[in-house]
SEDRENMAR-284635 format. One record per residue (C-alpha): x, y, z; chain; residue number from 1. Coordinates in steps of 0.5 Angstrom, whole numbers, plus 500, padded with zeros to 3 digits. Example, Ala and Ser with C-alpha at 12.3 -4.5 7.8 and 13.67 -1.06 7.14 Angstrom:
% residues 2
> u, v, w, chain, n
> 525, 491, 516, A, 1
> 527, 498, 514, A, 2
***
This chain:
% residues 340
> u, v, w, chain, n
> 266, 623, 594, A, 1
> 266, 631, 594, A, 2
> 266, 636, 600, A, 3
> 259, 636, 601, A, 4
> 257, 628, 601, A, 5
> 263, 627, 606, A, 6
> 260, 632, 611, A, 7
> 253, 629, 609, A, 8
> 256, 621, 610, A, 9
> 259, 624, 617, A, 10
> 252, 627, 620, A, 11
> 249, 621, 617, A, 12
> 253, 616, 621, A, 13
> 251, 619, 628, A, 14
> 244, 621, 625, A, 15
> 239, 621, 632, A, 16
> 238, 615, 635, A, 17
> 243, 611, 630, A, 18
> 249, 608, 632, A, 19
> 255, 604, 629, A, 20
> 256, 597, 629, A, 21
> 264, 594, 630, A, 22
> 264, 589, 625, A, 23
> 271, 589, 623, A, 24
> 275, 583, 627, A, 25
> 281, 581, 625, A, 26
> 281, 574, 623, A, 27
> 285, 573, 630, A, 28
> 280, 576, 634, A, 29
> 274, 573, 631, A, 30
> 277, 566, 632, A, 31
> 277, 568, 640, A, 32
> 270, 570, 639, A, 33
> 269, 563, 636, A, 34
> 273, 559, 640, A, 35
> 268, 561, 646, A, 36
> 262, 558, 642, A, 37
> 266, 552, 639, A, 38
> 266, 554, 632, A, 39
> 272, 553, 627, A, 40
> 274, 560, 624, A, 41
> 274, 558, 618, A, 42
> 272, 563, 611, A, 43
> 266, 560, 611, A, 44
> 264, 561, 618, A, 45
> 266, 568, 618, A, 46
> 262, 570, 612, A, 47
> 256, 566, 615, A, 48
> 256, 570, 622, A, 49
> 256, 576, 619, A, 50
> 251, 575, 614, A, 51
> 247, 573, 620, A, 52
> 248, 580, 623, A, 53
> 247, 584, 617, A, 54
> 241, 581, 615, A, 55
> 238, 582, 621, A, 56
> 230, 586, 619, A, 57
> 230, 592, 620, A, 58
> 237, 593, 622, A, 59
> 237, 600, 619, A, 60
> 233, 603, 623, A, 61
> 237, 603, 629, A, 62
> 244, 602, 625, A, 63
> 247, 608, 621, A, 64
> 253, 604, 619, A, 65
> 258, 598, 620, A, 66
> 265, 597, 620, A, 67
> 268, 592, 616, A, 68
> 274, 587, 616, A, 69
> 277, 588, 609, A, 70
> 276, 580, 608, A, 71
> 268, 582, 610, A, 72
> 269, 588, 605, A, 73
> 270, 583, 599, A, 74
> 266, 577, 601, A, 75
> 259, 576, 599, A, 76
> 253, 575, 603, A, 77
> 249, 567, 603, A, 78
> 244, 570, 597, A, 79
> 251, 572, 593, A, 80
> 250, 580, 594, A, 81
> 257, 584, 596, A, 82
> 256, 586, 603, A, 83
> 257, 593, 602, A, 84
> 251, 593, 597, A, 85
> 247, 589, 602, A, 86
> 248, 594, 608, A, 87
> 247, 599, 603, A, 88
> 240, 596, 601, A, 89
> 238, 597, 608, A, 90
> 240, 604, 608, A, 91
> 246, 603, 613, A, 92
> 253, 606, 610, A, 93
> 259, 601, 609, A, 94
> 266, 603, 612, A, 95
> 273, 599, 613, A, 96
> 278, 599, 618, A, 97
> 285, 600, 615, A, 98
> 290, 601, 621, A, 99
> 294, 594, 621, A, 100
> 294, 594, 629, A, 101
> 297, 596, 635, A, 102
> 305, 594, 635, A, 103
> 310, 595, 641, A, 104
> 314, 602, 641, A, 105
> 321, 603, 640, A, 106
> 324, 605, 647, A, 107
> 317, 605, 650, A, 108
> 316, 599, 654, A, 109
> 309, 597, 655, A, 110
> 306, 601, 650, A, 111
> 304, 600, 643, A, 112
> 303, 605, 637, A, 113
> 298, 603, 631, A, 114
> 301, 602, 625, A, 115
> 298, 601, 617, A, 116
> 300, 609, 613, A, 117
> 305, 606, 608, A, 118
> 301, 604, 601, A, 119
> 294, 607, 606, A, 120
> 292, 612, 600, A, 121
> 292, 607, 595, A, 122
> 288, 602, 599, A, 123
> 283, 607, 601, A, 124
> 282, 608, 594, A, 125
> 281, 601, 592, A, 126
> 277, 601, 599, A, 127
> 271, 607, 595, A, 128
> 271, 602, 589, A, 129
> 269, 597, 594, A, 130
> 263, 601, 597, A, 131
> 266, 603, 603, A, 132
> 265, 611, 605, A, 133
> 268, 611, 611, A, 134
> 274, 608, 615, A, 135
> 277, 607, 622, A, 136
> 283, 607, 625, A, 137
> 284, 605, 633, A, 138
> 290, 607, 637, A, 139
> 291, 604, 644, A, 140
> 293, 608, 650, A, 141
> 295, 604, 656, A, 142
> 295, 607, 663, A, 143
> 300, 604, 668, A, 144
> 306, 605, 672, A, 145
> 310, 611, 669, A, 146
> 305, 611, 662, A, 147
> 303, 613, 658, A, 148
> 309, 617, 656, A, 149
> 308, 623, 652, A, 150
> 312, 619, 646, A, 151
> 306, 614, 646, A, 152
> 301, 619, 646, A, 153
> 303, 624, 640, A, 154
> 306, 618, 637, A, 155
> 298, 615, 636, A, 156
> 296, 622, 635, A, 157
> 300, 624, 629, A, 158
> 299, 617, 626, A, 159
> 291, 618, 627, A, 160
> 291, 625, 624, A, 161
> 295, 623, 618, A, 162
> 291, 617, 617, A, 163
> 284, 622, 617, A, 164
> 288, 626, 613, A, 165
> 289, 621, 608, A, 166
> 282, 618, 608, A, 167
> 279, 625, 607, A, 168
> 283, 626, 601, A, 169
> 281, 619, 598, A, 170
> 274, 620, 599, A, 171
> 272, 617, 606, A, 172
> 270, 619, 612, A, 173
> 275, 618, 618, A, 174
> 273, 615, 625, A, 175
> 278, 618, 630, A, 176
> 279, 612, 635, A, 177
> 283, 614, 641, A, 178
> 282, 609, 646, A, 179
> 285, 609, 654, A, 180
> 284, 602, 656, A, 181
> 280, 599, 662, A, 182
> 286, 594, 664, A, 183
> 289, 596, 670, A, 184
> 287, 598, 677, A, 185
> 287, 606, 675, A, 186
> 282, 610, 679, A, 187
> 277, 614, 675, A, 188
> 281, 621, 676, A, 189
> 287, 618, 673, A, 190
> 283, 615, 667, A, 191
> 280, 622, 666, A, 192
> 287, 625, 666, A, 193
> 290, 621, 661, A, 194
> 284, 622, 657, A, 195
> 284, 629, 657, A, 196
> 291, 629, 655, A, 197
> 290, 624, 649, A, 198
> 285, 628, 646, A, 199
> 288, 634, 647, A, 200
> 294, 631, 643, A, 201
> 289, 629, 638, A, 202
> 286, 635, 636, A, 203
> 293, 639, 636, A, 204
> 295, 633, 630, A, 205
> 289, 634, 626, A, 206
> 289, 641, 626, A, 207
> 296, 641, 624, A, 208
> 295, 635, 618, A, 209
> 289, 640, 616, A, 210
> 284, 635, 617, A, 211
> 277, 637, 616, A, 212
> 273, 636, 623, A, 213
> 266, 637, 620, A, 214
> 268, 631, 616, A, 215
> 270, 626, 621, A, 216
> 267, 622, 627, A, 217
> 271, 622, 634, A, 218
> 270, 615, 637, A, 219
> 273, 615, 644, A, 220
> 272, 611, 650, A, 221
> 269, 613, 656, A, 222
> 272, 616, 663, A, 223
> 272, 609, 667, A, 224
> 277, 607, 673, A, 225
> 280, 601, 671, A, 226
> 278, 594, 671, A, 227
> 282, 592, 677, A, 228
> 281, 598, 681, A, 229
> 277, 597, 688, A, 230
> 273, 603, 687, A, 231
> 268, 603, 681, A, 232
> 264, 609, 679, A, 233
> 257, 609, 679, A, 234
> 254, 611, 672, A, 235
> 253, 618, 673, A, 236
> 259, 620, 675, A, 237
> 262, 616, 669, A, 238
> 257, 620, 665, A, 239
> 259, 626, 669, A, 240
> 267, 626, 668, A, 241
> 266, 624, 661, A, 242
> 262, 629, 658, A, 243
> 267, 634, 662, A, 244
> 273, 632, 658, A, 245
> 268, 632, 652, A, 246
> 267, 640, 653, A, 247
> 274, 641, 654, A, 248
> 277, 638, 649, A, 249
> 272, 636, 642, A, 250
> 271, 642, 638, A, 251
> 264, 643, 637, A, 252
> 266, 642, 629, A, 253
> 266, 635, 630, A, 254
> 259, 632, 628, A, 255
> 258, 626, 633, A, 256
> 262, 622, 638, A, 257
> 261, 615, 638, A, 258
> 264, 612, 644, A, 259
> 267, 605, 643, A, 260
> 265, 600, 649, A, 261
> 271, 598, 651, A, 262
> 270, 591, 655, A, 263
> 264, 594, 659, A, 264
> 258, 590, 659, A, 265
> 253, 590, 655, A, 266
> 248, 593, 659, A, 267
> 253, 598, 662, A, 268
> 255, 600, 656, A, 269
> 248, 603, 654, A, 270
> 247, 606, 661, A, 271
> 253, 609, 661, A, 272
> 251, 613, 654, A, 273
> 244, 614, 656, A, 274
> 246, 617, 663, A, 275
> 250, 623, 658, A, 276
> 245, 624, 653, A, 277
> 240, 625, 659, A, 278
> 245, 630, 663, A, 279
> 247, 634, 656, A, 280
> 240, 634, 653, A, 281
> 240, 640, 648, A, 282
> 246, 643, 651, A, 283
> 252, 639, 648, A, 284
> 255, 642, 641, A, 285
> 255, 634, 638, A, 286
> 251, 628, 637, A, 287
> 253, 623, 642, A, 288
> 252, 616, 640, A, 289
> 255, 608, 640, A, 290
> 260, 604, 635, A, 291
> 260, 598, 640, A, 292
> 263, 591, 638, A, 293
> 262, 586, 643, A, 294
> 257, 590, 647, A, 295
> 252, 589, 640, A, 296
> 255, 582, 638, A, 297
> 256, 578, 645, A, 298
> 248, 576, 645, A, 299
> 247, 575, 638, A, 300
> 254, 571, 638, A, 301
> 252, 567, 644, A, 302
> 245, 566, 641, A, 303
> 247, 564, 633, A, 304
> 253, 559, 636, A, 305
> 254, 557, 629, A, 306
> 247, 554, 627, A, 307
> 243, 556, 621, A, 308
> 237, 554, 625, A, 309
> 240, 559, 631, A, 310
> 240, 565, 625, A, 311
> 233, 568, 628, A, 312
> 235, 567, 635, A, 313
> 241, 571, 634, A, 314
> 238, 576, 630, A, 315
> 233, 578, 635, A, 316
> 239, 579, 640, A, 317
> 242, 584, 635, A, 318
> 236, 588, 634, A, 319
> 235, 588, 642, A, 320
> 241, 591, 644, A, 321
> 241, 595, 637, A, 322
> 234, 598, 640, A, 323
> 236, 599, 647, A, 324
> 243, 603, 645, A, 325
> 238, 607, 640, A, 326
> 234, 609, 646, A, 327
> 241, 611, 650, A, 328
> 242, 615, 644, A, 329
> 237, 620, 645, A, 330
> 236, 619, 653, A, 331
> 230, 614, 653, A, 332
> 233, 608, 655, A, 333
> 230, 605, 662, A, 334
> 233, 598, 665, A, 335
> 227, 595, 665, A, 336
> 226, 595, 657, A, 337
> 231, 589, 658, A, 338
> 226, 585, 659, A, 339
> 222, 585, 654, A, 340
***
């Protein structure tokens, strides 16, 4: 992919009113999702589930891209069409998760560093041949007693930057995902502090690795108190604090910010995105949109339940959530629309 094509793809990924569907669950993770609906974790079921999602009518109207797991990238739809080709025919950009997961970090108890750099250039070249046009790498930052350490933050920032550089060299737009986990009892103030530190380190590392900011998409977590914190901030405070961090840390050259949902409920993730777009309307240098996994898929998964007879219901649930988040991405979401 040429430099101009990388820029064009990055812009298309964060096009107005569109967001990214994260369907890159590993075999183990999708197994946990299937367990909740009593569906066996077999290749045929994984393929049928992704087929149900990707063939939803009109999906390309709200979804700009889909992040795939490697197995899915190589699979075909029920009608025999390769999934990347199926998505592209709907105007949806196929993407690929390229990291190999967060692993325990040496000498840093309770912290992880994401691996997968070995052989990445060769894998990216193959993924491009299979139809991928962007990639994703997730770094995990845990807030706890005396953590995150500077070692953890900088190791993950360096890995993210090296991944991004390799992707751009191989013709893929990198999604850079530094996730500050919601797990724990930390306050929203603590989350804001750590998110700023993480993003500062990430953009410093991206600069040092010569990553072209115009050719990437940032996928951060929102600034939210830990799940176990007794004081949970309202929607407006989450929006204000998150925008404050982004304005301080994210260069204007970045085309867009596609938030992860990070374990938030479907509607809360939508409400937070909407509040940020209302608050920053016309005054932000980058697009604010979504790159949700569970917050887009959970209702669809429950409606489908592994049965061919429920495909329409599953697709309807996905379409509804995609439509709600599309509205949130332009600051036009209202909670009463959930009932329609």
